[in-house]
KEKE-3310 file (N, C-alpha, C; in steps of 0.2 Angstrom, whole numbers, plus 5000, padded with zeros to 4 digits):
npx = (5704:5704:5700:5686:5681:5682:5676:5662:5661:5659:5646:5640:5641:5636:5622:5619:5620:5609:5599:5582:5586:5578:5580:5586:5579:5573:5562:5548:5544:5534:5528:5520:5511:5501:5489:5488:5489:5477:5467:5471:5467:5455:5451:5451:5446:5437:5426:5419:5413:5404:5397:5391:5382:5374:5368:5358:5352:5343:5338:5330:5322:5315:5306:5299:5291:5284:5275:5270:5260:5252:5246:5240:5230:5223:5216:5209:5202:5193:5186:5178:5172:5165:5155:5148:5152:5163:5172:5172:5188:5188:5192:5192:5181:5188:5203:5216:5212:5210:5225:5229:5222:5226:5241:5239:5235:5246:5255:5245:5247:5259:5270:5279:5284:5291:5300:5308:5313:5319:5330:5336:5341:5350:5358:5364:5372:5380:5389:5395:5401:5409:5418:5425:5430:5438:5447:5453:5458:5468:5476:5481:5488:5498:5503:5509:5519:5527:5530:5536:5547:5554:5556:5566:5576:5581:5586:5595:5606:5607:5613:5627:5632:5633:5644:5653:5656:5663:5673:5680:5680:5688:5701:5704:5705:5716:5726:5726:5718:5705:5693:5691:5679:5673:5674:5666:5653:5651:5651:5640:5631:5632:5627:5614:5609:5609:5601:5588:5589:5586:5573:5567:5567:5560:5545:5546:5545:5532:5524:5524:5518:5505:5502:5502:5491:5480:5479:5477:5487:5499:5507:5520:5524:5534:5535:5537:5537:5531:5526:5528:5527:5520:5521:5513:5505:5490:5475:5464:5448:5429:5422:5409:5402:5408:5402:5391:5392:5394:5383:5374:5379:5384:5383:5378:5369:5361:5355:5349:5339:5332:5326:5319:5306:5302:5297:5289:5280:5275:5267:5259:5251:5247:5238:5226:5220:5220:5216:5221:5223:5226:5239:5247:5246:5250:5265:5269:5269:5281:5291:5293:5295:5307:5315:5316:5322:5335:5339:5342:5350:5361:5365:5371:5380:5388:5391:5401:5412:5416:5422:5430:5440:5445:5450:5461:5468:5473:5480:5489:5498:5502:5511:5520:5526:5534:5542:5550:5559:5565:5572:5581:5589:5593:5601:5611:5615:5620:5631:5639:5644:5650:5661:5667:5670:5680:5690:5692:5686:5673:5663:5663:5650:5642:5641:5636:5623:5617:5616:5607:5596:5595:5591:5579:5570:5570:5562:5550:5546:5545:5532:5523:5522:5517:5505:5500:5497:5488:5479:5474:5468:5457:5449:5445:5438:5428:5419:5412:5406:5408:5418:5415:5414:5412:5418:5430:5437:5434:5440)
npy = (5605:5602:5588:5590:5595:5586:5575:5582:5583:5569:5567:5573:5566:5554:5557:5562:5549:5544:5550:5548:5545:5554:5558:5548:5538:5523:5524:5518:5513:5517:5509:5512:5508:5516:5511:5503:5514:5521:5511:5510:5522:5523:5513:5521:5534:5544:5550:5540:5532:5542:5545:5531:5532:5543:5536:5525:5532:5538:5528:5525:5536:5535:5521:5528:5537:5529:5523:5535:5536:5524:5526:5539:5534:5523:5532:5540:5528:5526:5537:5537:5526:5530:5540:5533:5532:5538:5552:5566:5575:5590:5609:5614:5625:5632:5639:5632:5620:5617:5617:5607:5598:5596:5594:5581:5575:5576:5568:5555:5552:5550:5560:5563:5551:5550:5559:5555:5543:5548:5555:5543:5537:5546:5547:5535:5535:5546:5541:5533:5544:5551:5540:5540:5554:5554:5545:5551:5562:5556:5550:5563:5569:5558:5560:5573:5572:5562:5571:5583:5575:5573:5585:5588:5581:5585:5598:5593:5588:5599:5608:5600:5601:5615:5616:5609:5618:5629:5623:5620:5634:5642:5634:5638:5652:5652:5649:5661:5662:5666:5679:5688:5691:5681:5671:5675:5675:5662:5658:5664:5658:5645:5647:5651:5639:5631:5638:5634:5620:5619:5624:5616:5605:5607:5611:5598:5591:5597:5592:5578:5578:5582:5572:5561:5566:5566:5552:5547:5545:5548:5565:5566:5554:5543:5539:5528:5530:5517:5518:5528:5544:5544:5544:5539:5538:5547:5537:5532:5536:5535:5548:5551:5541:5543:5552:5549:5542:5550:5556:5547:5544:5555:5563:5576:5576:5566:5570:5582:5577:5569:5578:5584:5576:5574:5587:5588:5578:5584:5595:5589:5583:5594:5602:5593:5598:5612:5626:5635:5649:5652:5655:5643:5634:5640:5642:5629:5625:5636:5630:5617:5619:5628:5617:5608:5617:5617:5604:5602:5612:5607:5595:5601:5605:5595:5590:5598:5597:5586:5586:5597:5591:5581:5586:5596:5585:5579:5590:5593:5582:5584:5596:5589:5580:5589:5595:5584:5583:5594:5594:5586:5592:5604:5599:5593:5604:5611:5602:5603:5615:5615:5608:5617:5627:5621:5621:5633:5639:5645:5656:5660:5664:5659:5647:5646:5651:5641:5631:5637:5636:5624:5619:5625:5620:5607:5607:5613:5602:5593:5599:5599:5585:5580:5589:5582:5569:5571:5577:5565:5559:5566:5567:5552:5552:5563:5557:5549:5547:5560:5575:5580:5595:5601:5591:5590:5601:5596:5583)
npz = (5667:5654:5653:5658:5646:5637:5645:5641:5626:5625:5632:5623:5610:5616:5617:5606:5597:5604:5600:5589:5573:5562:5548:5542:5541:5533:5520:5513:5497:5484:5469:5454:5440:5428:5426:5439:5449:5445:5451:5463:5468:5465:5474:5486:5487:5495:5488:5480:5489:5493:5481:5480:5490:5488:5476:5484:5491:5481:5477:5488:5488:5475:5480:5490:5483:5475:5484:5488:5477:5479:5491:5487:5476:5483:5493:5484:5479:5489:5492:5480:5483:5493:5489:5480:5468:5454:5456:5449:5445:5448:5449:5467:5475:5485:5486:5493:5493:5480:5476:5485:5478:5466:5467:5471:5461:5453:5460:5458:5445:5441:5442:5453:5453:5441:5442:5451:5449:5438:5445:5451:5439:5436:5447:5445:5434:5437:5447:5440:5433:5444:5444:5432:5430:5441:5438:5426:5433:5441:5430:5424:5433:5434:5423:5423:5433:5428:5418:5425:5429:5418:5415:5425:5422:5409:5414:5422:5412:5404:5413:5416:5404:5404:5415:5407:5399:5404:5410:5399:5393:5405:5402:5391:5393:5402:5392:5387:5376:5375:5382:5397:5400:5392:5402:5412:5407:5403:5418:5421:5414:5419:5432:5430:5426:5437:5445:5438:5437:5452:5452:5444:5451:5463:5456:5453:5465:5469:5459:5464:5476:5473:5465:5475:5482:5475:5472:5484:5495:5509:5508:5508:5505:5495:5479:5464:5446:5434:5421:5405:5397:5381:5363:5354:5338:5333:5334:5318:5318:5317:5316:5315:5323:5335:5339:5340:5351:5361:5363:5367:5379:5388:5402:5403:5391:5395:5407:5404:5393:5402:5411:5401:5397:5411:5413:5400:5405:5416:5410:5404:5413:5420:5410:5412:5421:5423:5413:5396:5398:5413:5424:5431:5420:5408:5416:5417:5404:5399:5405:5399:5386:5387:5394:5383:5373:5381:5379:5364:5363:5373:5366:5353:5360:5365:5353:5346:5355:5356:5344:5343:5354:5347:5339:5343:5349:5337:5333:5343:5342:5328:5331:5340:5331:5323:5333:5338:5328:5326:5338:5337:5326:5333:5345:5338:5332:5342:5346:5335:5336:5351:5347:5338:5347:5354:5346:5342:5333:5333:5343:5361:5363:5354:5355:5369:5365:5357:5367:5375:5365:5364:5377:5377:5367:5371:5383:5377:5370:5380:5387:5374:5372:5385:5383:5372:5377:5387:5378:5373:5382:5385:5374:5373:5386:5382:5373:5382:5397:5402:5410:5427:5431:5443:5452:5448:5457:5469:5472)
capx = (5699:5703:5697:5679:5678:5683:5669:5656:5659:5658:5642:5636:5641:5630:5616:5618:5619:5603:5592:5581:5587:5572:5580:5590:5575:5571:5556:5547:5545:5529:5528:5514:5508:5495:5484:5489:5486:5469:5465:5473:5464:5447:5449:5455:5446:5430:5421:5416:5408:5399:5392:5386:5377:5369:5363:5355:5346:5339:5335:5324:5317:5310:5303:5293:5286:5280:5272:5265:5257:5249:5242:5235:5226:5219:5214:5204:5197:5188:5183:5174:5169:5160:5151:5144:5153:5168:5171:5175:5193:5185:5192:5185:5181:5194:5211:5219:5209:5212:5231:5229:5220:5232:5245:5237:5235:5252:5257:5243:5247:5265:5275:5284:5288:5296:5305:5312:5316:5327:5336:5339:5346:5355:5364:5368:5378:5385:5392:5400:5405:5415:5425:5430:5433:5443:5451:5456:5462:5474:5480:5481:5493:5503:5507:5511:5523:5531:5533:5543:5553:5559:5560:5574:5582:5585:5589:5603:5609:5609:5619:5631:5634:5635:5650:5658:5658:5664:5680:5683:5683:5694:5707:5706:5707:5722:5730:5725:5712:5697:5694:5689:5671:5670:5673:5661:5646:5652:5650:5633:5625:5631:5622:5607:5606:5609:5595:5584:5588:5582:5567:5564:5566:5554:5542:5544:5542:5524:5522:5524:5512:5498:5501:5501:5485:5477:5479:5475:5492:5499:5508:5525:5525:5540:5533:5541:5531:5534:5525:5531:5524:5524:5522:5510:5501:5483:5471:5460:5442:5425:5421:5402:5399:5410:5399:5383:5391:5393:5375:5370:5383:5385:5379:5375:5364:5354:5352:5344:5333:5327:5323:5313:5303:5299:5293:5283:5275:5270:5263:5251:5246:5244:5234:5222:5217:5220:5216:5227:5222:5230:5247:5251:5246:5258:5271:5272:5271:5285:5296:5294:5297:5315:5318:5315:5328:5341:5340:5343:5356:5366:5368:5375:5388:5393:5395:5406:5417:5419:5424:5437:5444:5449:5454:5466:5473:5477:5484:5495:5503:5507:5515:5524:5531:5538:5546:5554:5564:5569:5576:5588:5593:5595:5606:5616:5620:5625:5636:5645:5647:5655:5668:5671:5672:5686:5695:5695:5683:5666:5664:5659:5642:5638:5640:5630:5615:5615:5615:5600:5591:5594:5585:5571:5568:5568:5557:5546:5545:5542:5527:5519:5521:5511:5499:5496:5495:5480:5471:5471:5462:5453:5445:5442:5433:5422:5416:5410:5401:5412:5419:5412:5419:5413:5420:5438:5438:5433:5444)
capy = (5608:5599:5583:5592:5598:5579:5574:5586:5580:5561:5567:5575:5561:5549:5559:5562:5544:5541:5552:5545:5549:5555:5559:5543:5531:5520:5525:5512:5518:5513:5509:5511:5509:5520:5506:5503:5521:5523:5506:5513:5528:5521:5510:5525:5541:5546:5554:5534:5530:5548:5542:5526:5533:5545:5530:5523:5539:5539:5521:5527:5539:5530:5518:5533:5539:5524:5521:5539:5534:5519:5529:5544:5530:5521:5539:5543:5523:5528:5545:5534:5522:5534:5544:5530:5532:5541:5559:5570:5578:5598:5612:5618:5633:5634:5639:5628:5614:5616:5615:5600:5590:5596:5589:5574:5573:5575:5560:5549:5552:5548:5565:5563:5545:5550:5563:5550:5539:5552:5557:5537:5538:5551:5545:5529:5540:5551:5536:5533:5551:5551:5536:5543:5561:5552:5541:5557:5566:5552:5551:5569:5570:5554:5563:5579:5569:5561:5578:5585:5572:5573:5592:5588:5576:5592:5603:5593:5588:5606:5609:5597:5605:5622:5614:5607:5624:5633:5620:5623:5642:5642:5632:5643:5658:5651:5649:5667:5662:5669:5686:5687:5692:5674:5666:5678:5673:5655:5656:5667:5653:5641:5649:5651:5632:5630:5641:5630:5615:5619:5626:5610:5600:5610:5610:5591:5589:5598:5587:5572:5580:5582:5564:5558:5568:5562:5544:5544:5543:5555:5570:5565:5547:5542:5534:5528:5527:5513:5519:5534:5546:5540:5548:5535:5541:5544:5530:5534:5534:5537:5554:5552:5537:5544:5559:5546:5535:5554:5559:5542:5541:5559:5564:5582:5575:5561:5574:5587:5574:5567:5586:5588:5572:5575:5594:5587:5575:5590:5599:5584:5582:5601:5603:5590:5602:5619:5629:5639:5655:5652:5656:5635:5630:5643:5642:5622:5624:5637:5625:5611:5622:5628:5610:5606:5621:5616:5598:5603:5617:5603:5591:5603:5609:5589:5587:5603:5596:5580:5588:5599:5586:5578:5592:5598:5578:5580:5596:5592:5576:5587:5599:5584:5577:5593:5596:5578:5584:5601:5594:5582:5596:5609:5594:5593:5611:5611:5597:5605:5622:5614:5605:5623:5632:5619:5622:5639:5640:5648:5659:5655:5667:5655:5640:5647:5653:5635:5629:5641:5634:5617:5619:5628:5615:5600:5609:5614:5595:5588:5601:5595:5579:5580:5591:5576:5563:5573:5577:5558:5556:5572:5564:5547:5557:5566:5552:5545:5550:5568:5575:5583:5601:5602:5586:5590:5604:5594:5578)
capz = (5663:5647:5653:5657:5639:5634:5646:5639:5621:5625:5634:5618:5607:5618:5618:5598:5596:5606:5597:5585:5565:5556:5539:5540:5542:5526:5517:5508:5489:5481:5461:5450:5432:5426:5427:5447:5452:5445:5452:5471:5469:5466:5481:5491:5487:5498:5484:5477:5494:5493:5476:5483:5495:5483:5473:5489:5493:5477:5477:5493:5486:5471:5482:5494:5477:5473:5491:5489:5471:5481:5496:5484:5474:5488:5496:5477:5479:5496:5490:5474:5486:5498:5485:5477:5460:5451:5459:5444:5447:5444:5455:5472:5475:5490:5481:5494:5492:5472:5477:5488:5475:5460:5471:5473:5454:5452:5462:5456:5437:5441:5440:5457:5453:5436:5443:5456:5443:5434:5451:5451:5434:5436:5453:5444:5429:5443:5450:5434:5431:5449:5443:5427:5434:5446:5434:5423:5437:5441:5424:5423:5438:5433:5417:5425:5436:5423:5415:5429:5430:5412:5414:5430:5419:5406:5417:5425:5407:5404:5420:5415:5396:5406:5417:5403:5395:5409:5409:5392:5395:5409:5400:5385:5396:5404:5387:5383:5369:5376:5387:5403:5397:5391:5408:5416:5402:5405:5425:5423:5411:5425:5439:5428:5425:5444:5447:5435:5441:5458:5450:5443:5458:5466:5453:5455:5474:5470:5455:5468:5482:5469:5463:5482:5485:5470:5473:5491:5498:5512:5504:5508:5502:5490:5474:5457:5441:5429:5412:5403:5392:5374:5357:5349:5334:5337:5330:5316:5322:5315:5321:5317:5329:5341:5342:5343:5357:5366:5364:5371:5386:5390:5407:5401:5387:5399:5412:5399:5391:5408:5413:5398:5399:5417:5412:5396:5408:5421:5408:5401:5419:5423:5407:5412:5427:5422:5406:5394:5401:5417:5425:5431:5413:5405:5417:5414:5395:5399:5408:5395:5380:5389:5394:5373:5371:5382:5377:5359:5364:5374:5360:5349:5363:5365:5345:5345:5362:5352:5338:5346:5358:5342:5334:5348:5349:5331:5333:5348:5337:5323:5334:5343:5325:5322:5338:5336:5322:5329:5344:5334:5324:5338:5347:5332:5330:5349:5346:5331:5340:5356:5344:5334:5352:5357:5340:5341:5327:5336:5349:5367:5364:5349:5360:5376:5361:5355:5372:5376:5361:5364:5383:5376:5362:5374:5387:5375:5366:5385:5387:5369:5373:5390:5380:5368:5380:5390:5373:5370:5387:5384:5368:5375:5391:5377:5370:5386:5403:5402:5417:5431:5433:5450:5456:5448:5463:5475:5473)
cpx = (5698:5701:5689:5677:5679:5676:5662:5655:5658:5651:5636:5635:5635:5624:5614:5614:5611:5597:5589:5583:5582:5574:5582:5585:5573:5564:5553:5543:5540:5528:5522:5515:5504:5490:5483:5487:5480:5466:5465:5468:5457:5445:5449:5450:5437:5424:5415:5410:5403:5394:5388:5381:5372:5365:5357:5350:5342:5335:5328:5319:5311:5305:5296:5289:5282:5275:5266:5258:5251:5244:5236:5230:5221:5214:5206:5198:5191:5183:5176:5169:5161:5154:5147:5146:5161:5170:5174:5181:5190:5189:5188:5188:5187:5200:5215:5218:5211:5218:5233:5229:5225:5237:5246:5237:5242:5256:5253:5247:5255:5269:5282:5287:5294:5301:5310:5316:5322:5331:5339:5343:5353:5361:5368:5374:5382:5390:5398:5405:5411:5421:5429:5433:5438:5450:5456:5461:5470:5479:5483:5489:5499:5507:5511:5517:5529:5535:5539:5549:5557:5561:5566:5578:5586:5588:5596:5607:5612:5615:5625:5634:5638:5642:5655:5661:5662:5673:5684:5684:5687:5699:5709:5708:5714:5727:5729:5722:5706:5697:5692:5682:5668:5668:5668:5654:5647:5647:5642:5629:5626:5627:5616:5605:5606:5603:5589:5583:5585:5575:5563:5563:5560:5548:5539:5542:5534:5521:5519:5518:5507:5496:5498:5493:5478:5474:5476:5481:5495:5504:5517:5529:5531:5535:5537:5535:5534:5532:5527:5526:5526:5519:5518:5506:5494:5481:5467:5452:5435:5421:5414:5399:5402:5405:5391:5385:5391:5386:5372:5374:5384:5382:5376:5368:5357:5351:5347:5338:5329:5323:5316:5308:5300:5295:5289:5277:5270:5267:5258:5247:5242:5238:5228:5218:5217:5220:5221:5228:5225:5236:5251:5250:5253:5264:5274:5273:5279:5292:5299:5298:5306:5317:5321:5322:5334:5343:5344:5353:5364:5369:5373:5382:5392:5395:5399:5411:5420:5423:5431:5441:5448:5453:5461:5471:5476:5484:5490:5500:5506:5512:5522:5530:5535:5544:5551:5560:5567:5574:5583:5591:5596:5601:5611:5619:5625:5631:5641:5647:5650:5662:5670:5673:5678:5692:5697:5690:5674:5668:5660:5650:5638:5638:5636:5623:5613:5614:5608:5595:5588:5588:5579:5568:5566:5564:5551:5543:5543:5533:5524:5517:5518:5505:5495:5494:5487:5475:5469:5467:5457:5447:5441:5435:5426:5416:5410:5405:5403:5413:5415:5415:5420:5416:5428:5440:5437:5437:5449)
cpy = (5606:5592:5584:5594:5591:5576:5577:5583:5574:5564:5569:5570:5556:5552:5560:5555:5541:5543:5548:5549:5550:5556:5553:5538:5530:5521:5521:5517:5512:5514:5509:5512:5513:5517:5506:5511:5523:5517:5508:5518:5526:5516:5516:5531:5540:5548:5548:5534:5534:5545:5537:5527:5539:5541:5527:5528:5540:5533:5521:5530:5538:5525:5523:5534:5535:5521:5527:5538:5530:5523:5535:5539:5526:5526:5538:5535:5524:5533:5541:5530:5525:5538:5541:5529:5536:5548:5562:5576:5587:5604:5615:5624:5636:5633:5633:5620:5612:5613:5609:5596:5590:5593:5582:5571:5571:5569:5555:5548:5552:5553:5564:5557:5544:5555:5559:5545:5542:5553:5550:5536:5541:5550:5540:5533:5545:5547:5536:5539:5550:5547:5538:5549:5558:5550:5547:5561:5562:5552:5557:5571:5565:5558:5568:5578:5567:5567:5581:5582:5572:5580:5592:5586:5580:5595:5601:5590:5595:5608:5606:5600:5613:5620:5613:5614:5628:5630:5622:5629:5644:5640:5635:5648:5657:5651:5656:5666:5664:5676:5683:5687:5685:5671:5669:5674:5664:5653:5659:5661:5647:5642:5649:5643:5629:5632:5636:5625:5616:5621:5620:5604:5603:5610:5602:5588:5592:5594:5580:5573:5580:5577:5561:5559:5565:5555:5541:5544:5550:5560:5569:5558:5547:5537:5534:5526:5523:5515:5526:5537:5544:5545:5544:5540:5539:5538:5534:5532:5537:5543:5555:5548:5539:5551:5555:5543:5543:5557:5553:5541:5549:5560:5572:5580:5571:5566:5580:5582:5571:5573:5586:5582:5572:5581:5592:5582:5581:5593:5595:5584:5588:5602:5600:5595:5609:5621:5633:5646:5658:5651:5648:5634:5634:5643:5635:5621:5628:5633:5618:5613:5623:5622:5609:5609:5618:5609:5599:5607:5611:5597:5595:5605:5602:5587:5591:5601:5592:5581:5591:5595:5580:5580:5594:5591:5578:5585:5595:5586:5578:5592:5595:5581:5583:5595:5590:5580:5589:5600:5588:5587:5600:5605:5594:5599:5612:5609:5600:5613:5621:5614:5611:5626:5628:5620:5629:5642:5645:5651:5657:5657:5663:5649:5641:5648:5646:5631:5629:5637:5626:5615:5620:5622:5609:5601:5608:5606:5591:5591:5599:5589:5577:5582:5585:5570:5564:5574:5571:5556:5560:5569:5558:5549:5560:5563:5547:5549:5558:5569:5580:5588:5603:5598:5588:5596:5600:5587:5578)
cpz = (5656:5648:5654:5651:5636:5637:5642:5632:5621:5627:5627:5613:5609:5616:5610:5595:5598:5604:5590:5577:5560:5548:5537:5539:5534:5525:5512:5500:5486:5472:5460:5443:5432:5429:5436:5450:5450:5449:5461:5472:5470:5470:5487:5492:5491:5494:5480:5483:5495:5488:5478:5487:5494:5479:5478:5491:5488:5475:5481:5491:5480:5474:5486:5489:5475:5479:5491:5483:5475:5486:5493:5480:5478:5492:5490:5478:5484:5495:5485:5478:5489:5494:5481:5469:5459:5452:5453:5448:5445:5451:5460:5472:5482:5485:5487:5494:5485:5472:5479:5483:5467:5461:5469:5466:5450:5453:5460:5449:5435:5440:5445:5458:5447:5438:5449:5454:5440:5440:5451:5446:5435:5441:5451:5438:5433:5446:5446:5431:5436:5446:5439:5427:5437:5442:5428:5427:5438:5435:5421:5428:5437:5428:5419:5429:5432:5419:5418:5431:5425:5412:5420:5425:5413:5408:5421:5418:5404:5408:5418:5409:5399:5410:5413:5399:5399:5409:5404:5391:5399:5406:5395:5387:5398:5399:5383:5376:5369:5380:5391:5403:5396:5397:5411:5413:5404:5413:5425:5419:5416:5429:5437:5427:5431:5447:5445:5436:5448:5458:5450:5447:5463:5464:5454:5461:5472:5466:5461:5473:5478:5467:5469:5483:5480:5471:5479:5495:5502:5507:5503:5506:5495:5486:5466:5452:5436:5422:5412:5399:5386:5368:5352:5345:5335:5330:5325:5318:5318:5319:5322:5323:5335:5345:5344:5348:5362:5368:5367:5379:5390:5396:5405:5397:5391:5405:5408:5396:5396:5410:5408:5397:5406:5415:5407:5401:5414:5416:5405:5408:5421:5416:5407:5419:5425:5414:5403:5396:5409:5420:5425:5424:5410:5407:5417:5405:5396:5400:5404:5389:5381:5390:5385:5370:5373:5380:5369:5359:5367:5370:5356:5353:5362:5360:5345:5350:5358:5347:5340:5350:5352:5338:5337:5350:5342:5331:5337:5345:5333:5325:5339:5340:5323:5326:5339:5332:5324:5333:5343:5331:5328:5342:5343:5331:5338:5349:5341:5334:5346:5352:5340:5339:5353:5351:5340:5334:5327:5343:5355:5367:5360:5353:5365:5372:5362:5361:5375:5373:5363:5370:5380:5372:5364:5378:5383:5371:5373:5386:5381:5371:5380:5387:5376:5370:5385:5385:5373:5375:5388:5379:5371:5381:5387:5373:5374:5390:5404:5410:5421:5432:5442:5455:5454:5454:5469:5477:5476)
residu = (MET:LYS:LYS:ARG:ILE:GLN:ALA:PHE:VAL:VAL:CYS:ILE:MET:LEU:LEU:THR:ALA:ALA:MET:PRO:SER:TYR:GLY:ALA:GLU:ASP:THR:GLU:VAL:MET:SER:PHE:THR:LEU:GLU:GLN:ALA:VAL:GLU:TYR:ALA:LEU:ALA:ASN:ASN:PRO:GLN:ILE:ALA:ILE:SER:GLU:THR:GLY:LEU:GLU:LYS:ALA:LYS:VAL:GLN:VAL:LYS:GLU:ALA:GLU:ALA:ALA:VAL:ARG:GLU:VAL:ARG:LYS:ALA:GLN:ARG:ASN:VAL:ASN:LYS:ALA:SER:GLY:GLY:THR:VAL:PRO:LYS:ILE:PRO:SER:THR:SER:MET:ALA:SER:ALA:VAL:PHE:ASN:PHE:ASN:ASN:LEU:LEU:ILE:GLU:ASP:GLY:LEU:TYR:LYS:ARG:THR:ALA:GLU:MET:GLY:LEU:LEU:LEU:ALA:GLU:LYS:ARG:LYS:ILE:GLN:VAL:GLU:GLU:THR:LEU:LYS:PHE:MET:VAL:GLU:ASN:SER:TYR:PHE:ASN:LEU:LEU:ASN:ALA:GLN:ASN:LYS:LEU:ASN:ILE:GLN:ASN:SER:ILE:LEU:ASP:LEU:ALA:LYS:LYS:ASN:VAL:GLU:ILE:THR:ASN:GLN:LYS:TYR:SER:GLN:GLY:LEU:VAL:SER:GLU:MET:ASP:VAL:ILE:SER:SER:ASN:ILE:ALA:LEU:ALA:GLN:ALA:GLU:THR:GLU:LYS:LYS:ALA:ALA:GLU:ARG:ASP:LEU:GLN:TYR:ALA:GLN:MET:ASN:PHE:ASN:ARG:THR:VAL:GLY:LEU:PRO:LEU:THR:ALA:THR:VAL:GLN:LEU:ILE:ASP:GLN:LEU:LYS:ALA:ASN:PRO:PRO:VAL:GLU:VAL:ASP:ILE:GLU:GLN:LYS:ILE:LYS:GLU:ALA:LEU:GLU:ASN:ARG:MET:GLU:VAL:ILE:GLN:ALA:SER:GLU:GLN:TYR:GLU:VAL:ASP:LYS:LEU:ASN:PHE:GLU:ILE:THR:GLY:LYS:TRP:TYR:THR:PRO:ASN:THR:TYR:LYS:TYR:GLN:GLU:ALA:LYS:TYR:THR:MET:ASP:SER:SER:ALA:TYR:ALA:LEU:GLU:LYS:THR:LYS:GLN:THR:ILE:GLU:LEU:SER:VAL:HIS:LYS:ALA:TYR:MET:ASP:MET:LEU:ASN:ALA:TYR:GLY:SER:LEU:THR:VAL:LEU:GLU:GLN:SER:VAL:ASP:GLN:VAL:ARG:LYS:VAL:TYR:GLU:ILE:SER:GLU:ILE:LYS:TYR:LYS:ALA:GLY:MET:ALA:THR:ASN:THR:GLU:THR:LEU:ASP:SER:LEU:ASN:LYS:LEU:LYS:GLU:ILE:GLU:LEU:GLN:ARG:GLU:GLN:VAL:LEU:LEU:ALA:TYR:ASN:LEU:ALA:GLN:LYS:GLN:PHE:GLU:ILE:SER:CYS:GLY:VAL:GLY:LEU:ALA:SER:ASP:MET:LEU:ALA:GLY:MET)
# end
C-alpha cells in the first residue's frame, strides 16, 4: 500500500513538472517616456487611419464637385448655342423644371464645389484634431498611471507606519503602559491601512489597463513609465495672443466660419433666382443669419474656454504650492507625535490621528499634482485645435 502511494505521488510530481507554468513565464516590460507613449499610440491607433480615409474621401468629393461644374457649364453652353444666344435663367412654369434649373445654378455658381472644399478643409483639420485628441488621451492616461503608482507608494508608506505603531503599542502594553483599547485601535488602523493598500493596488491595475488600451497595447501588458509628474511653475503667457491663436486654429471656429461662408454663398445664389417674397429666399437668409450668429457665439465660447483653462492651471498650481508646504508640516507633526508616544508624552489616539492626517494630505497633494499637470495640457489644447468630445469616447 505504501509503495502504491509513493508511486502515485511520483506520478503527480511528474505531471506537474510537465505542465506549462503560465504564472512563472517571463513577461517583457516595455518602458515609455511620455513622448514615446504618444508616438507609439499615433502609430497604432486605428482612428488615425480612419481620419486619413476621411481626408481622401473629401478630396474625391472636391474632384467630383469640380467635374459637376464643368458638366453643367458645358450643358449650358450647348443650350445657348442651340438657341442662338444666351438663354436667360428665368423660372419655368413647371415646378419640377424650376427646381432642376435652380439646382443647376447652385452647381454652376460653385455652391456644391464650395461645400466640398469646406469638407476637405474640415477633414484636414479633423485629422490633426484626431492626433491631438489621441495625444491628450495618452498624456491623461500616462499621468493617471503615475498618480496611481504614487498613491500606492503612499499607502505602502502608511502601512509601514501602521505596522510600526502596532509594534510600539504591543511593547508598551506588555509593559503595562497602555490599555488594551490602544492595542485594538492600533490593529484597526493597521487593518484599515492594509485594506486601503489593496484598493490602491486595484486602482493601479485599472490605470495600467487603461493606459495600455489608450496606447494600443494588450490590456495585460507590463509597462514601466520613465517620466514623472512635475510641479514646474507655469510660464507667463500673453493671454490675448493665445486667444488669437485659438480663434485662428480651433476646429469649432473654423467649422463655424466655413459654414457661414457656404450659407452666405447659398443666399447670394438663391437671391439671383428667387425674390424676397418666396420661401426659398427667406429660408436661405435665415440659414445665413443663423450661421453668422453661431460664428460669433463660437468665438466668444472659445475666448472664454482659453481664459478658463488658463485660470484652472493657475489655480491648480496655487493649491499645489500650499499643499507642498502642508505635507512637510503634517509629516513633522506625525514624527513628533511618534517620538512623544514612544516617550509616553502622547497618547496612541493622537499618534493615529496625526498618521491619518499625513495620509490624507499626501494623497490630496498627489491628486492636485495630477490636476495641475492635466490643466497644463488642457491649456495647451485650448489654444490649438481643441479636443473632439465624440472622439474621447471612441478612442
